[in-house]
PDB file of N, CA, C and O in Angstrom:
ATOM      1  N   UNK A   1       0.835  -1.174   0.000  1.00  0.00           N
ATOM      2  CA  UNK A   1       0.000   0.000   0.000  1.00  0.00           C
ATOM      3  C   UNK A   1       0.886   1.247   0.000  1.00  0.00           C
ATOM      4  O   UNK A   1       1.747   1.403   0.866  1.00  0.00           O
ATOM      5  N   UNK A   2       0.671   2.130  -0.972  1.00  0.00           N
ATOM      6  CA  UNK A   2       1.409   3.387  -1.047  1.00  0.00           C
ATOM      7  C   UNK A   2       0.767   4.380  -0.083  1.00  0.00           C
ATOM      8  O   UNK A   2      -0.452   4.551  -0.073  1.00  0.00           O
ATOM      9  N   UNK A   3       1.599   5.031   0.726  1.00  0.00           N
ATOM     10  CA  UNK A   3       1.140   6.039   1.668  1.00  0.00           C
ATOM     11  C   UNK A   3       1.555   7.402   1.132  1.00  0.00           C
ATOM     12  O   UNK A   3       2.724   7.616   0.812  1.00  0.00           O
ATOM     13  N   UNK A   4       0.592   8.333   1.033  1.00  0.00           N
ATOM     14  CA  UNK A   4       0.872   9.689   0.578  1.00  0.00           C
ATOM     15  C   UNK A   4      -0.400  10.365   0.131  1.00  0.00           C
ATOM     16  O   UNK A   4      -1.450   9.732   0.022  1.00  0.00           O
ATOM     17  N   UNK A   5      -0.302  11.667  -0.131  1.00  0.00           N
ATOM     18  CA  UNK A   5      -1.462  12.472  -0.526  1.00  0.00           C
ATOM     19  C   UNK A   5      -1.980  12.059  -1.898  1.00  0.00           C
ATOM     20  O   UNK A   5      -1.204  11.765  -2.807  1.00  0.00           O
ATOM     21  N   UNK A   6      -3.303  12.041  -2.032  1.00  0.00           N
ATOM     22  CA  UNK A   6      -3.933  11.785  -3.331  1.00  0.00           C
ATOM     23  C   UNK A   6      -4.377  13.084  -3.995  1.00  0.00           C
ATOM     24  O   UNK A   6      -4.791  13.072  -5.154  1.00  0.00           O
ATOM     25  N   UNK A   7      -4.297  14.195  -3.282  1.00  0.00           N
ATOM     26  CA  UNK A   7      -4.603  15.516  -3.819  1.00  0.00           C
ATOM     27  C   UNK A   7      -3.308  16.317  -3.799  1.00  0.00           C
ATOM     28  O   UNK A   7      -2.711  16.500  -2.738  1.00  0.00           O
ATOM     29  N   UNK A   8      -2.867  16.796  -4.961  1.00  0.00           N
ATOM     30  CA  UNK A   8      -1.566  17.447  -5.067  1.00  0.00           C
ATOM     31  C   UNK A   8      -1.690  18.783  -5.790  1.00  0.00           C
ATOM     32  O   UNK A   8      -2.390  18.892  -6.797  1.00  0.00           O
ATOM     33  N   UNK A   9      -1.005  19.796  -5.267  1.00  0.00           N
ATOM     34  CA  UNK A   9      -0.970  21.110  -5.905  1.00  0.00           C
ATOM     35  C   UNK A   9       0.335  21.259  -6.684  1.00  0.00           C
ATOM     36  O   UNK A   9       1.400  20.888  -6.192  1.00  0.00           O
ATOM     37  N   UNK A  10       0.251  21.801  -7.894  1.00  0.00           N
ATOM     38  CA  UNK A  10       1.423  21.994  -8.732  1.00  0.00           C
ATOM     39  C   UNK A  10       2.516  22.722  -7.970  1.00  0.00           C
ATOM     40  O   UNK A  10       2.264  23.744  -7.331  1.00  0.00           O
ATOM     41  N   UNK A  11       3.733  22.192  -8.037  1.00  0.00           N
ATOM     42  CA  UNK A  11       4.892  22.807  -7.409  1.00  0.00           C
ATOM     43  C   UNK A  11       5.124  22.384  -5.968  1.00  0.00           C
ATOM     44  O   UNK A  11       6.158  22.725  -5.394  1.00  0.00           O
ATOM     45  N   UNK A  12       4.199  21.657  -5.370  1.00  0.00           N
ATOM     46  CA  UNK A  12       4.380  21.247  -3.975  1.00  0.00           C
ATOM     47  C   UNK A  12       5.311  20.038  -3.888  1.00  0.00           C
ATOM     48  O   UNK A  12       5.441  19.265  -4.836  1.00  0.00           O
ATOM     49  N   UNK A  13       5.953  19.895  -2.734  1.00  0.00           N
ATOM     50  CA  UNK A  13       6.825  18.754  -2.453  1.00  0.00           C
ATOM     51  C   UNK A  13       6.020  17.721  -1.681  1.00  0.00           C
ATOM     52  O   UNK A  13       5.454  18.029  -0.632  1.00  0.00           O
ATOM     53  N   UNK A  14       5.967  16.501  -2.195  1.00  0.00           N
ATOM     54  CA  UNK A  14       5.220  15.435  -1.534  1.00  0.00           C
ATOM     55  C   UNK A  14       6.089  14.204  -1.360  1.00  0.00           C
ATOM     56  O   UNK A  14       7.015  13.966  -2.135  1.00  0.00           O
ATOM     57  N   UNK A  15       5.780  13.424  -0.331  1.00  0.00           N
ATOM     58  CA  UNK A  15       6.500  12.194  -0.045  1.00  0.00           C
ATOM     59  C   UNK A  15       5.543  11.019  -0.132  1.00  0.00           C
ATOM     60  O   UNK A  15       4.425  11.071   0.380  1.00  0.00           O
ATOM     61  N   UNK A  16       5.997   9.959  -0.787  1.00  0.00           N
ATOM     62  CA  UNK A  16       5.226   8.723  -0.903  1.00  0.00           C
ATOM     63  C   UNK A  16       6.118   7.583  -0.428  1.00  0.00           C
ATOM     64  O   UNK A  16       7.329   7.595  -0.653  1.00  0.00           O
ATOM     65  N   UNK A  17       5.505   6.589   0.238  1.00  0.00           N
ATOM     66  CA  UNK A  17       6.291   5.472   0.733  1.00  0.00           C
ATOM     67  C   UNK A  17       5.470   4.184   0.718  1.00  0.00           C
ATOM     68  O   UNK A  17       4.242   4.199   0.645  1.00  0.00           O
ATOM     69  N   UNK A  18       6.189   3.085   0.789  1.00  0.00           N
ATOM     70  CA  UNK A  18       5.590   1.761   0.933  1.00  0.00           C
ATOM     71  C   UNK A  18       6.342   1.065   2.069  1.00  0.00           C
ATOM     72  O   UNK A  18       7.468   1.449   2.383  1.00  0.00           O
ATOM     73  N   UNK A  19       5.738   0.046   2.691  1.00  0.00           N
ATOM     74  CA  UNK A  19       6.464  -0.674   3.747  1.00  0.00           C
ATOM     75  C   UNK A  19       7.746  -1.293   3.182  1.00  0.00           C
ATOM     76  O   UNK A  19       7.748  -1.867   2.093  1.00  0.00           O
ATOM     77  N   UNK A  20       8.822  -1.166   3.937  1.00  0.00           N
ATOM     78  CA  UNK A  20      10.088  -1.726   3.454  1.00  0.00           C
ATOM     79  C   UNK A  20      10.158  -3.225   3.742  1.00  0.00           C
ATOM     80  O   UNK A  20       9.617  -3.713   4.735  1.00  0.00           O
ATOM     81  N   UNK A  21      10.836  -3.936   2.851  1.00  0.00           N
ATOM     82  CA  UNK A  21      11.058  -5.374   2.999  1.00  0.00           C
ATOM     83  C   UNK A  21      12.561  -5.632   3.037  1.00  0.00           C
ATOM     84  O   UNK A  21      13.324  -4.978   2.326  1.00  0.00           O
ATOM     85  N   UNK A  22      12.987  -6.584   3.867  1.00  0.00           N
ATOM     86  CA  UNK A  22      14.407  -6.950   3.916  1.00  0.00           C
ATOM     87  C   UNK A  22      14.878  -7.439   2.553  1.00  0.00           C
ATOM     88  O   UNK A  22      14.241  -8.289   1.931  1.00  0.00           O
ATOM     89  N   UNK A  23      15.995  -6.893   2.102  1.00  0.00           N
ATOM     90  CA  UNK A  23      16.603  -7.340   0.868  1.00  0.00           C
ATOM     91  C   UNK A  23      15.844  -6.975  -0.396  1.00  0.00           C
ATOM     92  O   UNK A  23      16.110  -7.537  -1.459  1.00  0.00           O
ATOM     93  N   UNK A  24      14.909  -6.049  -0.300  1.00  0.00           N
ATOM     94  CA  UNK A  24      14.072  -5.705  -1.458  1.00  0.00           C
ATOM     95  C   UNK A  24      14.739  -4.687  -2.368  1.00  0.00           C
ATOM     96  O   UNK A  24      15.585  -3.899  -1.945  1.00  0.00           O
ATOM     97  N   UNK A  25      14.328  -4.729  -3.640  1.00  0.00           N
ATOM     98  CA  UNK A  25      14.636  -3.665  -4.586  1.00  0.00           C
ATOM     99  C   UNK A  25      13.331  -2.959  -4.903  1.00  0.00           C
ATOM    100  O   UNK A  25      12.262  -3.571  -4.878  1.00  0.00           O
ATOM    101  N   UNK A  26      13.419  -1.685  -5.198  1.00  0.00           N
ATOM    102  CA  UNK A  26      12.233  -0.847  -5.404  1.00  0.00           C
ATOM    103  C   UNK A  26      12.360  -0.101  -6.718  1.00  0.00           C
ATOM    104  O   UNK A  26      13.460   0.244  -7.150  1.00  0.00           O
ATOM    105  N   UNK A  27      11.215   0.144  -7.349  1.00  0.00           N
ATOM    106  CA  UNK A  27      11.170   0.949  -8.559  1.00  0.00           C
ATOM    107  C   UNK A  27       9.858   1.716  -8.542  1.00  0.00           C
ATOM    108  O   UNK A  27       8.790   1.127  -8.377  1.00  0.00           O
ATOM    109  N   UNK A  28       9.939   3.028  -8.711  1.00  0.00           N
ATOM    110  CA  UNK A  28       8.771   3.899  -8.714  1.00  0.00           C
ATOM    111  C   UNK A  28       8.578   4.512 -10.093  1.00  0.00           C
ATOM    112  O   UNK A  28       9.538   4.756 -10.824  1.00  0.00           O
ATOM    113  N   UNK A  29       7.323   4.755 -10.432  1.00  0.00           N
ATOM    114  CA  UNK A  29       6.973   5.519 -11.627  1.00  0.00           C
ATOM    115  C   UNK A  29       6.106   6.683 -11.168  1.00  0.00           C
ATOM    116  O   UNK A  29       5.126   6.496 -10.447  1.00  0.00           O
ATOM    117  N   UNK A  30       6.480   7.898 -11.597  1.00  0.00           N
ATOM    118  CA  UNK A  30       5.742   9.107 -11.237  1.00  0.00           C
ATOM    119  C   UNK A  30       4.944   9.610 -12.431  1.00  0.00           C
ATOM    120  O   UNK A  30       5.266   9.274 -13.571  1.00  0.00           O
ATOM    121  N   UNK A  31       3.898  10.419 -12.188  1.00  0.00           N
ATOM    122  CA  UNK A  31       3.158  11.002 -13.315  1.00  0.00           C
ATOM    123  C   UNK A  31       4.065  11.860 -14.197  1.00  0.00           C
ATOM    124  O   UNK A  31       5.061  12.411 -13.728  1.00  0.00           O
ATOM    125  N   UNK A  32       3.714  11.965 -15.462  1.00  0.00           N
ATOM    126  CA  UNK A  32       4.474  12.781 -16.417  1.00  0.00           C
ATOM    127  C   UNK A  32       4.576  14.213 -15.912  1.00  0.00           C
ATOM    128  O   UNK A  32       3.592  14.793 -15.453  1.00  0.00           O
ATOM    129  N   UNK A  33       5.781  14.780 -16.001  1.00  0.00           N
ATOM    130  CA  UNK A  33       6.007  16.162 -15.596  1.00  0.00           C
ATOM    131  C   UNK A  33       6.396  16.341 -14.134  1.00  0.00           C
ATOM    132  O   UNK A  33       6.782  17.440 -13.737  1.00  0.00           O
ATOM    133  N   UNK A  34       6.305  15.296 -13.327  1.00  0.00           N
ATOM    134  CA  UNK A  34       6.763  15.366 -11.944  1.00  0.00           C
ATOM    135  C   UNK A  34       8.270  15.168 -11.929  1.00  0.00           C
ATOM    136  O   UNK A  34       8.814  14.484 -12.796  1.00  0.00           O
ATOM    137  N   UNK A  35       8.956  15.761 -10.946  1.00  0.00           N
ATOM    138  CA  UNK A  35      10.397  15.599 -10.824  1.00  0.00           C
ATOM    139  C   UNK A  35      10.751  15.144  -9.405  1.00  0.00           C
ATOM    140  O   UNK A  35      10.005  15.386  -8.456  1.00  0.00           O
ATOM    141  N   UNK A  36      11.877  14.496  -9.284  1.00  0.00           N
ATOM    142  CA  UNK A  36      12.366  14.087  -7.971  1.00  0.00           C
ATOM    143  C   UNK A  36      12.985  15.271  -7.254  1.00  0.00           C
ATOM    144  O   UNK A  36      13.577  16.145  -7.887  1.00  0.00           O
ATOM    145  N   UNK A  37      12.851  15.303  -5.930  1.00  0.00           N
ATOM    146  CA  UNK A  37      13.598  16.285  -5.151  1.00  0.00           C
ATOM    147  C   UNK A  37      15.079  15.994  -5.329  1.00  0.00           C
ATOM    148  O   UNK A  37      15.469  14.848  -5.555  1.00  0.00           O
ATOM    149  N   UNK A  38      15.894  17.020  -5.229  1.00  0.00           N
ATOM    150  CA  UNK A  38      17.331  16.870  -5.436  1.00  0.00           C
ATOM    151  C   UNK A  38      17.894  15.803  -4.499  1.00  0.00           C
ATOM    152  O   UNK A  38      17.608  15.800  -3.302  1.00  0.00           O
ATOM    153  N   UNK A  39      18.684  14.913  -5.048  1.00  0.00           N
ATOM    154  CA  UNK A  39      19.336  13.870  -4.268  1.00  0.00           C
ATOM    155  C   UNK A  39      18.476  12.650  -4.011  1.00  0.00           C
ATOM    156  O   UNK A  39      18.968  11.673  -3.445  1.00  0.00           O
ATOM    157  N   UNK A  40      17.209  12.666  -4.404  1.00  0.00           N
ATOM    158  CA  UNK A  40      16.344  11.511  -4.189  1.00  0.00           C
ATOM    159  C   UNK A  40      16.446  10.573  -5.390  1.00  0.00           C
ATOM    160  O   UNK A  40      16.939  10.960  -6.450  1.00  0.00           O
ATOM    161  N   UNK A  41      15.977   9.338  -5.215  1.00  0.00           N
ATOM    162  CA  UNK A  41      16.006   8.370  -6.309  1.00  0.00           C
ATOM    163  C   UNK A  41      14.695   7.599  -6.344  1.00  0.00           C
ATOM    164  O   UNK A  41      13.869   7.719  -5.440  1.00  0.00           O
ATOM    165  N   UNK A  42      14.516   6.823  -7.373  1.00  0.00           N
ATOM    166  CA  UNK A  42      13.318   6.001  -7.529  1.00  0.00           C
ATOM    167  C   UNK A  42      13.580   4.558  -7.095  1.00  0.00           C
ATOM    168  O   UNK A  42      12.828   3.658  -7.472  1.00  0.00           O
ATOM    169  N   UNK A  43      14.641   4.323  -6.303  1.00  0.00           N
ATOM    170  CA  UNK A  43      15.016   2.953  -5.973  1.00  0.00           C
ATOM    171  C   UNK A  43      14.956   2.637  -4.477  1.00  0.00           C
ATOM    172  O   UNK A  43      15.505   1.620  -4.053  1.00  0.00           O
ATOM    173  N   UNK A  44      14.314   3.467  -3.673  1.00  0.00           N
ATOM    174  CA  UNK A  44      14.154   3.197  -2.248  1.00  0.00           C
ATOM    175  C   UNK A  44      12.693   2.986  -1.908  1.00  0.00           C
ATOM    176  O   UNK A  44      11.828   3.091  -2.777  1.00  0.00           O
ATOM    177  N   UNK A  45      12.412   2.687  -0.645  1.00  0.00           N
ATOM    178  CA  UNK A  45      11.024   2.463  -0.237  1.00  0.00           C
ATOM    179  C   UNK A  45      10.246   3.767  -0.100  1.00  0.00           C
ATOM    180  O   UNK A  45       9.035   3.748   0.122  1.00  0.00           O
ATOM    181  N   UNK A  46      10.943   4.912  -0.233  1.00  0.00           N
ATOM    182  CA  UNK A  46      10.302   6.220  -0.137  1.00  0.00           C
ATOM    183  C   UNK A  46      10.778   7.090  -1.295  1.00  0.00           C
ATOM    184  O   UNK A  46      11.924   6.984  -1.731  1.00  0.00           O
ATOM    185  N   UNK A  47       9.887   7.953  -1.791  1.00  0.00           N
ATOM    186  CA  UNK A  47      10.257   8.876  -2.862  1.00  0.00           C
ATOM    187  C   UNK A  47       9.692  10.252  -2.519  1.00  0.00           C
ATOM    188  O   UNK A  47       8.568  10.369  -2.030  1.00  0.00           O
ATOM    189  N   UNK A  48      10.490  11.296  -2.784  1.00  0.00           N
ATOM    190  CA  UNK A  48      10.061  12.667  -2.582  1.00  0.00           C
ATOM    191  C   UNK A  48      10.059  13.350  -3.944  1.00  0.00           C
ATOM    192  O   UNK A  48      11.056  13.336  -4.666  1.00  0.00           O
ATOM    193  N   UNK A  49       8.912  13.949  -4.280  1.00  0.00           N
ATOM    194  CA  UNK A  49       8.759  14.501  -5.626  1.00  0.00           C
ATOM    195  C   UNK A  49       8.151  15.892  -5.591  1.00  0.00           C
ATOM    196  O   UNK A  49       7.459  16.268  -4.646  1.00  0.00           O
ATOM    197  N   UNK A  50       8.429  16.647  -6.650  1.00  0.00           N
ATOM    198  CA  UNK A  50       7.803  17.940  -6.879  1.00  0.00           C
ATOM    199  C   UNK A  50       6.694  17.714  -7.895  1.00  0.00           C
ATOM    200  O   UNK A  50       6.934  17.185  -8.981  1.00  0.00           O
ATOM    201  N   UNK A  51       5.489  18.113  -7.542  1.00  0.00           N
ATOM    202  CA  UNK A  51       4.302  17.869  -8.357  1.00  0.00           C
ATOM    203  C   UNK A  51       4.355  18.699  -9.632  1.00  0.00           C
ATOM    204  O   UNK A  51       4.659  19.891  -9.601  1.00  0.00           O
ATOM    205  N   UNK A  52       4.056  18.052 -10.751  1.00  0.00           N
ATOM    206  CA  UNK A  52       3.973  18.730 -12.037  1.00  0.00           C
ATOM    207  C   UNK A  52       2.575  19.280 -12.271  1.00  0.00           C
ATOM    208  O   UNK A  52       1.759  19.330 -11.351  1.00  0.00           O
ATOM    209  N   UNK A  53       2.303  19.689 -13.488  1.00  0.00           N
ATOM    210  CA  UNK A  53       1.024  20.300 -13.853  1.00  0.00           C
ATOM    211  C   UNK A  53      -0.109  19.283 -13.816  1.00  0.00           C
ATOM    212  O   UNK A  53      -1.236  19.626 -13.461  1.00  0.00           O
ATOM    213  N   UNK A  54       0.178  18.038 -14.180  1.00  0.00           N
ATOM    214  CA  UNK A  54      -0.868  17.018 -14.274  1.00  0.00           C
ATOM    215  C   UNK A  54      -0.793  16.010 -13.143  1.00  0.00           C
ATOM    216  O   UNK A  54       0.278  15.737 -12.599  1.00  0.00           O
ATOM    217  N   UNK A  55      -1.942  15.467 -12.802  1.00  0.00           N
ATOM    218  CA  UNK A  55      -2.002  14.337 -11.885  1.00  0.00           C
ATOM    219  C   UNK A  55      -1.732  13.061 -12.659  1.00  0.00           C
ATOM    220  O   UNK A  55      -1.324  13.095 -13.820  1.00  0.00           O
ATOM    221  N   UNK A  56      -1.960  11.959 -12.014  1.00  0.00           N
ATOM    222  CA  UNK A  56      -1.754  10.672 -12.673  1.00  0.00           C
ATOM    223  C   UNK A  56      -1.531   9.588 -11.653  1.00  0.00           C
ATOM    224  O   UNK A  56      -1.921   9.714 -10.492  1.00  0.00           O
ATOM    225  N   UNK A  57      -0.902   8.524 -12.095  1.00  0.00           N
ATOM    226  CA  UNK A  57      -0.662   7.372 -11.235  1.00  0.00           C
ATOM    227  C   UNK A  57       0.764   7.365 -10.705  1.00  0.00           C
ATOM    228  O   UNK A  57       1.723   7.611 -11.437  1.00  0.00           O
ATOM    229  N   UNK A  58       0.879   7.077  -9.413  1.00  0.00           N
ATOM    230  CA  UNK A  58       2.169   6.777  -8.811  1.00  0.00           C
ATOM    231  C   UNK A  58       2.190   5.269  -8.645  1.00  0.00           C
ATOM    232  O   UNK A  58       1.288   4.688  -8.042  1.00  0.00           O
ATOM    233  N   UNK A  59       3.221   4.643  -9.183  1.00  0.00           N
ATOM    234  CA  UNK A  59       3.299   3.181  -9.172  1.00  0.00           C
ATOM    235  C   UNK A  59       4.561   2.758  -8.424  1.00  0.00           C
ATOM    236  O   UNK A  59       5.646   3.285  -8.668  1.00  0.00           O
ATOM    237  N   UNK A  60       4.404   1.806  -7.517  1.00  0.00           N
ATOM    238  CA  UNK A  60       5.533   1.243  -6.781  1.00  0.00           C
ATOM    239  C   UNK A  60       5.640  -0.242  -7.097  1.00  0.00           C
ATOM    240  O   UNK A  60       4.637  -0.956  -7.129  1.00  0.00           O
ATOM    241  N   UNK A  61       6.866  -0.698  -7.330  1.00  0.00           N
ATOM    242  CA  UNK A  61       7.151  -2.114  -7.563  1.00  0.00           C
ATOM    243  C   UNK A  61       8.255  -2.503  -6.585  1.00  0.00           C
ATOM    244  O   UNK A  61       9.317  -1.882  -6.556  1.00  0.00           O
ATOM    245  N   UNK A  62       7.995  -3.532  -5.789  1.00  0.00           N
ATOM    246  CA  UNK A  62       8.896  -3.955  -4.722  1.00  0.00           C
ATOM    247  C   UNK A  62       9.109  -5.469  -4.834  1.00  0.00           C
ATOM    248  O   UNK A  62       8.144  -6.230  -4.896  1.00  0.00           O
ATOM    249  N   UNK A  63      10.381  -5.905  -4.859  1.00  0.00           N
ATOM    250  CA  UNK A  63      10.692  -7.321  -5.051  1.00  0.00           C
ATOM    251  C   UNK A  63      11.771  -7.749  -4.058  1.00  0.00           C
ATOM    252  O   UNK A  63      12.780  -7.064  -3.889  1.00  0.00           O
ATOM    253  N   UNK A  64      11.546  -8.894  -3.402  1.00  0.00           N
ATOM    254  CA  UNK A  64      12.613  -9.578  -2.669  1.00  0.00           C
ATOM    255  C   UNK A  64      12.456 -11.073  -2.913  1.00  0.00           C
ATOM    256  O   UNK A  64      11.689 -11.468  -3.791  1.00  0.00           O
ATOM    257  N   UNK A  65      13.155 -11.907  -2.167  1.00  0.00           N
ATOM    258  CA  UNK A  65      13.121 -13.343  -2.434  1.00  0.00           C
ATOM    259  C   UNK A  65      11.766 -13.982  -2.147  1.00  0.00           C
ATOM    260  O   UNK A  65      11.502 -15.088  -2.619  1.00  0.00           O
ATOM    261  N   UNK A  66      10.906 -13.318  -1.391  1.00  0.00           N
ATOM    262  CA  UNK A  66       9.593 -13.879  -1.026  1.00  0.00           C
ATOM    263  C   UNK A  66       8.411 -13.147  -1.658  1.00  0.00           C
ATOM    264  O   UNK A  66       7.304 -13.686  -1.674  1.00  0.00           O
ATOM    265  N   UNK A  67       8.608 -11.962  -2.168  1.00  0.00           N
ATOM    266  CA  UNK A  67       7.471 -11.151  -2.627  1.00  0.00           C
ATOM    267  C   UNK A  67       7.806 -10.412  -3.915  1.00  0.00           C
ATOM    268  O   UNK A  67       8.958 -10.068  -4.181  1.00  0.00           O
ATOM    269  N   UNK A  68       6.765 -10.179  -4.703  1.00  0.00           N
ATOM    270  CA  UNK A  68       6.843  -9.364  -5.908  1.00  0.00           C
ATOM    271  C   UNK A  68       5.572  -8.523  -5.907  1.00  0.00           C
ATOM    272  O   UNK A  68       4.531  -8.961  -6.398  1.00  0.00           O
ATOM    273  N   UNK A  69       5.659  -7.302  -5.350  1.00  0.00           N
ATOM    274  CA  UNK A  69       4.479  -6.483  -5.067  1.00  0.00           C
ATOM    275  C   UNK A  69       4.405  -5.274  -5.993  1.00  0.00           C
ATOM    276  O   UNK A  69       5.420  -4.651  -6.305  1.00  0.00           O
ATOM    277  N   UNK A  70       3.193  -4.953  -6.425  1.00  0.00           N
ATOM    278  CA  UNK A  70       2.893  -3.759  -7.225  1.00  0.00           C
ATOM    279  C   UNK A  70       1.752  -3.016  -6.535  1.00  0.00           C
ATOM    280  O   UNK A  70       0.835  -3.637  -5.997  1.00  0.00           O
ATOM    281  N   UNK A  71       1.812  -1.691  -6.552  1.00  0.00           N
ATOM    282  CA  UNK A  71       0.692  -0.899  -6.066  1.00  0.00           C
ATOM    283  C   UNK A  71       0.622   0.373  -6.883  1.00  0.00           C
ATOM    284  O   UNK A  71       1.635   0.861  -7.384  1.00  0.00           O
ATOM    285  N   UNK A  72      -0.586   0.909  -7.015  1.00  0.00           N
ATOM    286  CA  UNK A  72      -0.823   2.141  -7.770  1.00  0.00           C
ATOM    287  C   UNK A  72      -1.681   3.083  -6.934  1.00  0.00           C
ATOM    288  O   UNK A  72      -2.660   2.659  -6.321  1.00  0.00           O
ATOM    289  N   UNK A  73      -1.309   4.363  -6.912  1.00  0.00           N
ATOM    290  CA  UNK A  73      -2.071   5.394  -6.218  1.00  0.00           C
ATOM    291  C   UNK A  73      -2.421   6.489  -7.218  1.00  0.00           C
ATOM    292  O   UNK A  73      -1.525   7.078  -7.823  1.00  0.00           O
ATOM    293  N   UNK A  74      -3.703   6.771  -7.400  1.00  0.00           N
ATOM    294  CA  UNK A  74      -4.158   7.835  -8.297  1.00  0.00           C
ATOM    295  C   UNK A  74      -4.060   9.173  -7.577  1.00  0.00           C
ATOM    296  O   UNK A  74      -4.580   9.326  -6.472  1.00  0.00           O
ATOM    297  N   UNK A  75      -3.379  10.162  -8.216  1.00  0.00           N
ATOM    298  CA  UNK A  75      -3.216  11.495  -7.641  1.00  0.00           C
ATOM    299  C   UNK A  75      -3.835  12.515  -8.592  1.00  0.00           C
ATOM    300  O   UNK A  75      -3.574  12.502  -9.795  1.00  0.00           O
ATOM    301  N   UNK A  76      -4.655  13.393  -8.033  1.00  0.00           N
ATOM    302  CA  UNK A  76      -5.286  14.456  -8.830  1.00  0.00           C
ATOM    303  C   UNK A  76      -4.825  15.821  -8.385  1.00  0.00           C
ATOM    304  O   UNK A  76      -5.254  16.830  -8.945  1.00  0.00           O
TER     305      UNK A  76
END
């Protein structure tokens, strides 16, 4: 389950996270036009982003030796 705001204002800084798993790798997809905060990456259990003009889907993919999890959060 992705935790974070589903209502976003253009230019605001928002944080999204998923529960961390031991030994997991993570991959996030942000809506078009959104950017990462400086120094952040799309490969941890948490992502910090600057909201673009459009909403869309935030997608998290988390994999370890026991789980292969996907979740999507719609942001407007």
